[in-house]
GURO-763639 format. One record per residue: x, y, z of N, C-alpha, C, CB in turn; residue number from 1; residue in three letters. Coordinates in steps of 0.1 Angstrom, whole numbers, plus 5000, padded with zeros to 4 digits. Glycine has a CB too. Example, Ala and Ser with C-alpha at 12.3 -4.5 7.8 and 13.67 -1.06 7.14 Angstrom:
- 5132;4943;5078;5123;4955;5078;5132;4967;5078;5113;4955;5090;1;ALA
- 5128;4978;5071;5137;4989;5071;5129;5000;5079;5141;4994;5057;2;SER
//
This chain:
- 3950;8841;6240;3957;8843;6252;3957;8829;6259;3950;8854;6261;1;UNK
- 3969;8825;6264;3970;8812;6270;3966;8812;6285;3984;8806;6268;2;UNK
- 3965;8801;6291;3960;8800;6305;3970;8808;6315;3960;8785;6309;3;UNK
- 3983;8806;6313;3992;8813;6322;3990;8828;6321;4006;8810;6318;4;UNK
- 3988;8833;6309;3986;8848;6307;3973;8852;6313;3985;8851;6292;5;UNK
- 3962;8844;6312;3949;8847;6318;3950;8848;6333;3939;8837;6314;6;UNK
- 3956;8837;6340;3957;8837;6354;3967;8848;6359;3961;8824;6359;7;UNK
- 3977;8851;6352;3986;8862;6355;3979;8875;6355;3999;8861;6346;8;UNK
- 3972;8877;6345;3964;8890;6343;3954;8892;6355;3957;8890;6329;9;UNK
- 3947;8881;6358;3938;8882;6369;3944;8885;6382;3930;8869;6370;10;UNK
- 3956;8879;6384;3963;8881;6397;3968;8896;6398;3975;8871;6398;11;UNK
- 3973;8901;6386;3978;8915;6387;3967;8925;6388;3986;8918;6374;12;UNK
- 3956;8922;6382;3944;8931;6384;3939;8930;6398;3933;8927;6374;13;UNK
- 3939;8918;6404;3934;8917;6418;3944;8924;6427;3933;8902;6422;14;UNK
- 3957;8923;6425;3967;8929;6433;3965;8944;6432;3981;8925;6429;15;UNK
- 3963;8950;6420;3961;8964;6419;3949;8969;6426;3960;8967;6404;16;UNK
- 3938;8961;6426;3926;8965;6433;3929;8965;6448;3915;8955;6429;17;UNK
- 3936;8955;6453;3939;8954;6467;3948;8966;6472;3946;8941;6471;18;UNK
- 3957;8970;6463;3966;8981;6466;3958;8994;6466;3977;8982;6456;19;UNK
- 3948;8995;6457;3939;9007;6457;3931;9008;6470;3930;9007;6445;20;UNK
- 3926;8997;6475;3918;8997;6487;3927;9001;6499;3912;8983;6490;21;UNK
- 3939;8995;6499;3949;8998;6510;3952;9013;6510;3962;8990;6508;22;UNK
- 3954;9019;6498;3957;9034;6497;3945;9042;6502;3960;9038;6483;23;UNK
- 3933;9038;6499;3921;9045;6503;3919;9044;6518;3908;9039;6496;24;UNK
- 3922;9032;6524;3921;9030;6538;3932;9039;6545;3923;9015;6542;25;UNK
- 3944;9040;6540;3954;9048;6546;3950;9063;6546;3967;9046;6538;26;UNK
- 3945;9067;6535;3940;9081;6534;3929;9084;6544;3935;9084;6519;27;UNK
- 3920;9075;6545;3909;9076;6555;3914;9077;6569;3899;9064;6553;28;UNK
- 3924;9068;6572;3930;9068;6585;3937;9081;6588;3940;9056;6586;29;UNK
- 3944;9087;6579;3951;9100;6581;3940;9111;6583;3959;9103;6568;30;UNK
- 3929;9111;6575;3919;9121;6577;3912;9120;6591;3908;9119;6566;31;UNK
- 3910;9108;6596;3904;9106;6609;3914;9111;6620;3901;9091;6611;32;UNK
- 3927;9108;6618;3937;9112;6628;3937;9128;6628;3951;9107;6624;33;UNK
- 3936;9134;6617;3936;9148;6616;3924;9154;6624;3937;9154;6602;34;UNK
- 3913;9148;6621;3900;9152;6628;3902;9151;6643;3888;9145;6623;35;UNK
- 3907;9139;6647;3908;9137;6662;3918;9146;6668;3913;9122;6664;36;UNK
- 3929;9150;6661;3938;9159;6666;3932;9173;6667;3951;9160;6657;37;UNK
- 3924;9177;6657;3917;9190;6658;3908;9191;6670;3909;9193;6645;38;UNK
- 3901;9180;6673;3892;9179;6684;3900;9180;6697;3884;9166;6684;39;UNK
- 3912;9173;6698;3920;9173;6709;3926;9187;6712;3932;9163;6708;40;UNK
- 3929;9194;6701;3934;9208;6702;3923;9217;6709;3938;9214;6689;41;UNK
- 3911;9216;6704;3900;9223;6709;3898;9221;6724;3887;9220;6702;42;UNK
- 3899;9208;6728;3897;9205;6742;3909;9210;6751;3896;9189;6744;43;UNK
- 3921;9209;6745;3933;9214;6753;3932;9229;6754;3945;9210;6746;44;UNK
- 3927;9236;6744;3926;9251;6745;3916;9255;6756;3922;9257;6731;45;UNK
- 3905;9247;6757;3895;9250;6767;3901;9247;6781;3883;9241;6765;46;UNK
- 3909;9236;6782;3916;9234;6795;3926;9245;6798;3923;9220;6794;47;UNK
- 3933;9250;6789;3942;9261;6791;3935;9273;6795;3950;9263;6778;48;UNK
- 3924;9276;6789;3916;9288;6793;3911;9287;6807;3904;9290;6783;49;UNK
- 3907;9275;6811;3902;9273;6824;3914;9274;6834;3895;9259;6826;50;UNK
- 3925;9269;6831;3937;9269;6839;3942;9284;6842;3949;9261;6834;51;UNK
- 3940;9292;6831;3945;9306;6832;3936;9314;6842;3945;9312;6819;52;UNK
- 3923;9310;6843;3914;9317;6852;3911;9310;6865;3902;9320;6845;53;UNK
- 3919;9300;6868;3917;9292;6881;3921;9300;6893;3925;9279;6880;54;UNK
- 3914;9298;6903;3917;9304;6916;3918;9292;6926;3906;9314;6921;55;UNK
- 3929;9290;6932;3942;9297;6931;3949;9294;6918;3951;9294;6943;56;UNK
- 3956;9304;6913;3964;9302;6901;3975;9292;6902;3970;9316;6896;57;UNK
- 3976;9283;6892;3986;9272;6892;3994;9273;6880;3979;9258;6894;58;UNK
- 4006;9279;6881;4015;9281;6869;4018;9268;6862;4028;9288;6874;59;UNK
- 4020;9257;6870;4024;9244;6863;4013;9239;6854;4027;9234;6874;60;UNK
- 4000;9241;6858;3989;9237;6850;3989;9245;6837;3975;9239;6857;61;UNK
- 3991;9258;6838;3991;9267;6826;4003;9263;6817;3993;9282;6830;62;UNK
- 4014;9260;6822;4026;9255;6814;4022;9242;6807;4038;9254;6823;63;UNK
- 4017;9233;6815;4014;9219;6810;4004;9220;6798;4008;9210;6821;64;UNK
- 3993;9228;6800;3983;9229;6789;3988;9237;6777;3970;9235;6795;65;UNK
- 3997;9247;6780;4003;9254;6769;4012;9245;6760;4011;9266;6774;66;UNK
- 4020;9236;6767;4028;9227;6760;4019;9217;6752;4037;9220;6770;67;UNK
- 4009;9212;6759;4000;9203;6752;3994;9208;6739;3988;9198;6762;68;UNK
- 3989;9221;6740;3984;9227;6728;3994;9229;6717;3978;9241;6732;69;UNK
- 4006;9233;6721;4017;9235;6711;4021;9221;6705;4029;9241;6718;70;UNK
- 4022;9211;6713;4025;9198;6707;4014;9192;6698;4027;9188;6718;71;UNK
- 4002;9194;6702;3991;9190;6693;3991;9198;6680;3977;9191;6700;72;UNK
- 3993;9211;6681;3993;9219;6669;4005;9215;6659;3994;9234;6672;73;UNK
- 4016;9212;6665;4028;9208;6657;4025;9194;6651;4040;9207;6666;74;UNK
- 4019;9185;6658;4015;9172;6652;4005;9174;6641;4009;9163;6663;75;UNK
- 3995;9183;6643;3985;9185;6633;3992;9190;6620;3974;9195;6638;76;UNK
- 4001;9200;6621;4007;9205;6610;4015;9194;6602;4017;9217;6614;77;UNK
- 4022;9186;6609;4029;9175;6603;4019;9165;6596;4037;9167;6614;78;UNK
- 4009;9162;6603;3999;9153;6597;3992;9159;6584;3988;9149;6607;79;UNK
- 3989;9172;6584;3984;9178;6573;3994;9179;6561;3979;9193;6576;80;UNK
- 4006;9180;6564;4017;9180;6554;4018;9166;6548;4031;9185;6560;81;UNK
- 4017;9156;6556;4018;9142;6551;4006;9140;6542;4018;9132;6563;82;UNK
- 3994;9144;6547;3982;9142;6539;3983;9148;6525;3969;9147;6547;83;UNK
- 3988;9161;6525;3989;9168;6513;3999;9162;6503;3993;9183;6516;84;UNK
- 4011;9158;6509;4022;9152;6501;4018;9138;6496;4035;9152;6508;85;UNK
- 4013;9130;6504;4011;9115;6502;3997;9111;6496;4014;9108;6514;86;UNK
- 3987;9120;6499;3974;9115;6496;3965;9124;6487;3966;9113;6508;87;UNK
- 3972;9134;6481;3964;9143;6471;3970;9140;6457;3965;9158;6475;88;UNK
- 3961;9141;6448;3964;9139;6434;3972;9151;6429;3952;9137;6425;89;UNK
- 3982;9148;6421;3991;9159;6416;3988;9161;6401;4005;9156;6418;90;UNK
//
């Protein structure tokens, strides 16, 4: 094997390794985002529950927290679909 082949092989192996690291970092980032979203959903549901039993009753707060929960749940579903499609072995 000549010099050019050796340095080319090393470069391609290094590039493949860097791409593998990048893919692992992306997967980790998605997993963290999903966890954070699940935590945010839990907190928003607690806020909604508190808003529903508030005295005096404030409809706008109930609406706002209901929308917040729905949006977070929709985002979670999208993120989980992306994780499944892009980061699981087939």
